[in-house]
C-alpha positions as CSV (number, residue, x, y, z in Angstrom):
1,X,35.0,39.6,-5.2
2,X,31.5,40.4,-3.5
3,X,29.7,39.5,-6.2
4,X,31.5,35.9,-6.3
5,X,30.8,35.7,-2.8
6,X,27.0,36.4,-2.8
7,X,26.7,34.0,-5.9
8,X,28.2,31.0,-4.0
9,X,25.8,31.9,-1.0
10,X,23.1,31.6,-3.3
11,X,24.0,28.4,-4.5
12,X,24.1,26.7,-1.5
13,X,20.8,28.4,0.0
14,X,19.2,27.4,-3.1
15,X,20.6,23.8,-3.0
16,X,19.5,23.7,0.9
17,X,16.0,24.7,-0.1
18,X,15.5,22.1,-2.8
19,X,16.8,19.6,-0.1
20,X,14.3,20.7,2.3
21,X,11.4,20.7,-0.4
22,X,12.3,17.0,-1.6
23,X,12.3,15.8,2.6
24,X,9.1,17.2,2.9
25,X,7.2,16.0,0.1
26,X,8.7,12.5,0.7
27,X,7.8,12.8,4.3
28,X,3.9,13.5,3.7
29,X,2.7,10.1,2.8
30,X,2.0,10.3,-0.8
31,X,1.2,6.4,-1.4
32,X,-2.4,4.6,-1.5
33,X,-2.4,4.2,2.6
34,X,-2.0,8.3,2.9
35,X,-4.6,9.3,0.2
36,X,-7.2,6.6,1.3
37,X,-6.8,8.1,4.6
38,X,-7.4,11.6,3.5
39,X,-10.0,10.7,1.1
40,X,-12.4,8.2,3.1
41,X,-14.4,7.8,6.0
42,X,-12.2,6.1,8.8
43,X,-14.2,3.2,10.6
44,X,-12.5,1.7,13.0
45,X,-14.9,-0.7,14.2
46,X,-14.8,-2.2,10.9
47,X,-10.6,-3.3,11.4
48,X,-9.7,-6.7,11.4
49,X,-9.3,-7.5,15.1
50,X,-6.2,-8.1,16.3
51,X,-4.5,-6.8,13.6
52,X,-2.4,-3.3,14.1
53,X,-1.7,-2.8,10.9
54,X,-5.7,-3.1,9.3
55,X,-7.5,0.3,8.8
56,X,-10.8,0.1,7.6
57,X,-12.5,3.1,6.0
58,X,-15.9,3.3,3.8
59,X,-17.0,5.3,1.4
60,X,-20.4,6.2,-0.5
61,X,-18.5,5.3,-3.9
62,X,-18.8,1.9,-5.3
63,X,-15.7,-0.1,-5.4
64,X,-14.9,-0.3,-8.6
65,X,-15.0,3.5,-8.4
66,X,-12.9,3.4,-5.2
67,X,-10.4,0.8,-7.0
68,X,-10.3,3.4,-10.6
69,X,-9.4,6.6,-8.2
70,X,-6.6,4.8,-6.6
71,X,-4.7,2.9,-9.9
72,X,-5.4,6.3,-11.4
73,X,-2.9,7.8,-8.8
74,X,-0.8,4.1,-8.0
75,X,-0.6,1.3,-10.2
76,X,-0.8,-1.6,-8.3
77,X,1.3,-4.5,-8.6
78,X,-1.1,-7.0,-9.0
79,X,-4.9,-7.1,-9.2
80,X,-7.3,-9.3,-8.3
81,X,-11.7,-9.2,-8.6
82,X,-14.1,-11.5,-7.8
83,X,-17.6,-11.4,-6.3
84,X,-16.4,-10.5,-3.3
85,X,-14.6,-7.8,-4.0
86,X,-11.5,-5.8,-5.8
87,X,-7.9,-6.6,-4.2
88,X,-5.1,-4.2,-5.2
89,X,-1.3,-5.6,-4.2
90,X,1.5,-2.2,-3.4
91,X,4.7,-2.6,-2.6
92,X,4.1,-1.9,1.0
93,X,-0.2,-2.5,1.1
94,X,-2.9,-4.2,0.1
95,X,-5.8,-2.5,-0.6
96,X,-9.2,-4.4,-0.2
97,X,-12.4,-3.1,-1.3
98,X,-15.7,-4.8,-1.0
99,X,-19.5,-3.8,-1.2
100,X,-21.2,-2.2,1.5
101,X,-23.9,-0.8,2.6
102,X,-24.2,2.8,0.5
103,X,-20.9,2.2,-0.9
104,X,-17.7,0.5,-0.3
105,X,-15.6,-1.2,2.6
106,X,-11.7,-0.3,2.1
107,X,-9.2,-2.2,4.1
108,X,-5.5,-0.9,4.1
109,X,-3.0,-3.7,5.7
110,X,0.2,-5.2,5.0
111,X,0.4,-7.5,1.8
112,X,1.9,-10.2,3.8
113,X,-0.9,-10.2,6.1
114,X,-3.4,-9.6,3.1
115,X,-2.3,-12.4,1.4
116,X,-2.8,-14.5,4.1
117,X,-6.1,-13.9,5.1
118,X,-7.7,-13.2,1.6
119,X,-5.2,-16.3,-0.1
120,X,-8.5,-17.3,-1.6
121,X,-9.3,-14.8,-3.6
122,X,-5.8,-13.0,-4.4
123,X,-3.2,-16.7,-5.5
124,X,-3.7,-16.8,-8.9
125,X,-3.3,-13.1,-9.4
126,X,-0.6,-12.3,-6.7
127,X,1.4,-15.6,-6.7
128,X,2.7,-17.4,-4.0
129,X,4.4,-15.4,-1.4
130,X,6.0,-18.1,0.6
131,X,4.6,-16.8,4.0
132,X,3.8,-20.5,4.9
133,X,4.5,-22.5,8.0
134,X,6.9,-24.5,6.1
135,X,8.7,-22.1,4.8
136,X,12.2,-22.6,6.3
137,X,11.8,-26.2,4.9
138,X,15.2,-26.9,2.6
139,X,14.4,-30.5,1.5
140,X,16.5,-33.2,2.9
141,X,16.6,-35.6,-0.1
142,X,19.3,-37.1,-1.4
143,X,22.5,-34.9,-1.8
144,X,20.7,-32.5,0.3
145,X,23.4,-30.4,2.7
146,X,26.3,-30.3,0.1
């Protein structure tokens, strides 16, 4: 009987250890935002004013190299590239990579704010987001309200 008790206790301890490990891994922030914060140089003076969620970083790498580093680790939902930079959309964050003297300027921000700020650069690749002033409009023509 004692052998079975130790086996059950060992199994419970193993399950608890596994749960703790999963929680620890999940809470360390393994997405693009945390990777950028850990890898590139924070440049708070380059943050967009009035946007608490925006964080600017710099890199000595060219924009395409920074984008390759990110997209190798996390596949973006959408990607747009033009002469001004590279625009990556992820589920919760957008990563905007612009050329900057000596390398790149990287902005990380909420997708909705990035869409509003960079609409002219991303609308064709990211699609319509519906974050306009008329988003609550439900029509009003014939047959409406039935």
